[in-house]
Backbone as CSV, one residue per row, in Angstrom:
resi,resn,N_x,N_y,N_z,CA_x,CA_y,CA_z,C_x,C_y,C_z
1,MET,120.625,166.108,-15.705,119.517,165.358,-15.154,118.301,166.066,-15.503
2,ALA,117.630,165.271,-15.839,115.961,165.742,-16.445,115.077,165.929,-15.224
3,SER,114.741,167.171,-15.281,113.534,168.019,-14.642,112.701,166.453,-14.220
4,PRO,112.381,166.677,-12.712,111.462,165.629,-12.591,110.136,166.391,-12.474
5,ALA,109.162,165.544,-12.988,107.413,165.788,-13.241,107.212,166.293,-11.837
6,PRO,106.310,167.360,-11.682,106.129,168.319,-10.472,104.267,167.438,-10.571
7,GLY,104.275,167.397,-9.622,102.583,167.079,-8.869,102.245,168.214,-8.332
8,PRO,100.978,168.819,-7.838,100.205,169.555,-7.247,100.501,170.294,-5.958
9,LEU,100.759,171.625,-6.018,101.089,171.793,-4.770,100.010,171.589,-3.473
10,LEU,100.606,170.961,-2.556,99.151,170.265,-1.794,99.673,171.476,-0.183
11,ASP,98.211,172.205,-0.084,97.948,172.742,1.586,97.829,172.025,2.664
12,ARG,99.236,171.680,3.259,98.831,170.744,4.552,99.096,171.672,5.650
13,LEU,99.048,173.231,5.344,99.086,174.313,6.545,98.566,173.499,8.145
14,ALA,97.581,173.304,8.031,96.589,173.355,8.936,96.895,171.729,9.499
15,SER,97.327,170.911,8.808,97.812,170.118,9.804,99.253,169.102,10.011
16,SER,99.820,169.919,9.080,101.668,169.219,9.468,102.541,171.060,9.388
17,GLY,101.744,171.962,8.784,102.246,173.240,8.969,103.313,173.053,7.738
18,ARG,103.067,172.665,6.672,103.770,172.332,5.281,102.854,172.920,3.917
19,LEU,103.772,173.033,3.293,103.017,172.946,1.965,104.442,172.446,1.284
20,GLU,103.671,171.161,0.229,104.541,170.126,-0.166,103.997,170.168,-1.673
21,MET,105.316,169.393,-2.591,104.860,169.413,-3.997,105.812,167.635,-3.943
22,GLU,104.898,166.804,-5.131,105.688,165.813,-4.982,106.449,165.635,-6.505
23,PHE,107.634,165.153,-6.759,108.652,165.349,-7.845,108.146,163.785,-7.921
24,ASP,108.090,162.787,-8.794,108.306,161.408,-8.879,108.509,161.091,-7.791
25,GLY,107.787,160.684,-6.801,107.851,160.220,-5.833,108.103,160.701,-4.799
26,LYS,108.859,161.326,-4.529,109.581,162.657,-3.379,109.290,163.773,-3.481
27,PHE,109.047,164.422,-2.059,108.766,165.381,-1.542,108.991,166.779,-1.497
28,VAL,109.383,168.047,-2.219,109.814,169.240,-1.818,108.665,169.884,-0.712
29,PHE,109.397,170.600,0.266,108.566,170.954,1.117,109.037,172.556,1.542
30,ALA,107.882,173.366,2.376,108.039,174.526,3.459,107.123,174.173,4.572
31,ARG,108.003,174.788,5.466,107.474,174.308,6.252,107.233,176.031,6.771
32,CYS,106.115,176.427,6.889,105.390,177.994,7.097,104.349,178.082,8.373
33,ARG,104.520,178.846,8.303,102.541,179.528,9.817,102.305,180.863,8.419
34,ARG,101.080,181.014,9.293,100.403,181.866,8.579,100.621,182.976,9.855
35,ALA,100.550,184.436,9.283,100.057,185.411,9.745,99.000,186.583,9.206
36,PRO,98.663,187.143,10.237,97.592,188.175,8.957,98.108,188.876,7.918
37,GLY,97.857,188.292,6.351,97.883,189.013,5.444,99.430,188.195,4.586
38,ARG,99.607,187.242,5.185,100.925,186.873,5.466,101.594,185.344,5.600
39,LEU,102.248,184.712,4.686,102.956,183.670,4.995,104.456,183.610,5.038
40,ILE,104.637,182.873,6.435,105.992,182.952,7.087,106.575,181.539,6.409
41,ILE,107.500,182.138,5.579,108.498,180.509,5.433,110.132,180.608,5.955
42,ASP,109.543,179.323,7.014,110.609,179.117,8.014,111.550,178.294,7.349
43,HIS,111.099,177.328,6.127,112.014,176.395,5.765,111.618,175.849,4.865
44,VAL,112.584,175.262,3.290,112.567,174.886,2.371,113.173,173.788,2.422
45,GLU,113.161,172.720,1.762,114.325,171.735,1.681,113.367,170.707,0.139
46,ALA,114.728,170.050,0.371,114.337,169.023,-1.301,115.070,167.854,-0.807
47,PRO,114.477,166.783,-0.937,115.787,165.630,-1.132,117.035,165.337,-1.620
48,PRO,118.139,165.256,-1.215,118.961,164.787,-2.145,119.141,164.474,-3.679
49,GLU,117.941,163.592,-3.608,117.851,163.064,-5.055,117.429,164.278,-6.066
50,LEU,116.559,165.034,-5.838,115.898,165.935,-6.198,116.946,167.218,-6.817
51,ARG,118.132,167.682,-6.031,119.118,169.158,-5.632,119.714,168.831,-6.883
52,GLY,119.760,170.114,-7.363,120.345,170.537,-8.628,119.378,170.230,-9.940
53,SER,118.216,169.504,-9.237,117.243,169.084,-10.615,116.121,170.275,-11.010
54,GLY,115.915,171.315,-10.448,115.101,172.616,-10.476,113.960,172.236,-9.974
55,ALA,113.968,171.375,-8.949,112.786,170.585,-8.539,112.205,172.264,-7.090
56,ALA,113.550,172.433,-6.554,113.014,173.075,-5.415,112.272,174.614,-6.096
57,GLY,113.029,175.093,-7.269,112.419,176.273,-7.919,111.008,176.186,-8.425
58,ALA,111.020,175.449,-9.185,109.423,175.227,-9.598,108.600,174.829,-8.378
59,PHE,108.688,174.537,-7.100,107.899,174.537,-6.122,108.184,175.903,-5.760
60,MET,108.907,176.579,-5.680,108.888,178.462,-4.981,108.247,178.803,-6.083
61,THR,108.083,178.436,-7.488,107.213,179.353,-8.221,105.685,178.666,-7.718
62,SER,105.576,177.802,-7.689,103.787,177.122,-7.272,103.339,177.772,-5.562
63,LEU,104.587,177.867,-4.695,104.427,178.412,-3.643,104.138,179.991,-4.124
64,ALA,104.771,180.662,-4.190,104.743,181.916,-4.917,103.217,182.387,-5.457
65,GLN,103.296,181.917,-6.794,101.762,181.636,-7.004,100.242,181.725,-6.293
66,TRP,100.714,180.892,-5.405,99.893,179.901,-4.341,99.675,181.097,-3.681
67,ALA,100.254,181.906,-2.983,100.452,183.055,-2.068,99.760,184.301,-2.776
68,GLU,99.751,184.701,-3.865,99.989,185.714,-5.229,98.161,185.338,-5.063
69,ALA,97.924,184.340,-5.516,95.989,183.888,-5.847,95.687,184.561,-4.501
70,ARG,95.947,184.315,-3.712,95.298,184.141,-2.024,95.908,185.669,-1.213
71,GLY,96.540,186.731,-2.202,96.525,187.895,-1.639,97.300,188.133,-0.304
72,GLU,98.578,187.102,-0.264,98.997,187.029,0.886,100.185,187.116,0.577
73,ARG,101.293,187.891,1.040,102.335,188.273,0.788,103.696,186.941,1.518
74,LEU,104.846,187.257,1.208,105.571,186.176,1.779,106.731,186.844,2.634
75,GLN,107.079,185.970,3.466,107.729,186.673,4.681,109.174,185.252,5.058
76,PRO,109.932,185.845,3.778,111.207,184.151,4.046,111.917,184.650,5.207
77,ILE,112.051,183.655,5.902,112.917,183.514,7.196,114.208,182.535,6.731
78,CYS,113.696,182.068,6.036,114.761,180.731,5.031,115.420,181.231,4.103
79,GLY,116.574,181.202,4.102,117.564,181.994,3.432,117.296,181.779,1.767
80,TYR,117.021,180.269,1.208,117.304,179.932,0.011,115.950,180.697,-0.377
81,ALA,114.895,180.473,0.075,113.170,180.849,-0.115,113.762,182.624,-0.336
82,LEU,114.231,183.546,0.494,114.656,184.938,0.287,115.393,185.196,-1.258
83,ALA,116.376,184.418,-1.121,117.403,184.680,-2.435,116.665,183.568,-3.365
84,TRP,115.964,182.767,-3.596,114.711,183.195,-5.015,113.954,184.205,-5.101
85,LEU,113.184,184.446,-4.032,112.319,185.188,-4.396,112.766,186.716,-4.879
86,ARG,114.143,187.433,-4.474,114.707,188.404,-4.848,115.649,187.634,-6.040
87,ARG,115.573,186.665,-6.368,116.370,186.497,-8.212,115.076,186.727,-8.867
88,HIS,113.655,186.372,-8.914,112.729,186.182,-9.421,111.946,187.587,-9.712
89,PRO,111.776,188.858,-10.366,111.313,189.603,-10.002,109.983,189.577,-10.219
90,ALA,109.753,188.803,-10.611,107.936,188.833,-10.880,107.319,188.319,-9.224
91,PHE,108.000,187.989,-8.694,107.478,187.335,-6.880,108.368,188.623,-5.788
92,SER,109.336,188.974,-6.433,109.684,189.317,-5.418,109.037,191.330,-4.442
93,ALA,107.756,191.235,-5.676,106.916,192.300,-4.476,106.294,191.573,-3.526
94,LEU,106.325,190.393,-3.704,105.515,189.474,-2.682,106.542,189.428,-1.099
95,ILE,107.651,190.070,-1.609,108.882,190.049,0.196,108.204,191.239,1.004
96,VAL,107.390,190.547,2.105,107.668,191.580,3.478,108.845,191.950,4.057
């Protein structure tokens, strides 16, 4: 399966508690909460059509870069988010 083209990371934390990224008309998202100095990642989800395409990994890269640029650490409650961060040494230092 070819990798879908990603859109920009959308910050919808204030309105819906989500960070989102569009891939060819479908959205990968993370339900998140803010705490002092950190972003708590409760859940990451990709639609079935995008699973196995690399979309969730591309989304996690953008999410980690976004948090890092803001000086925030990441507290992953979601098993996928925790496993992804542990597999990517460039971002594993962000884990709280």
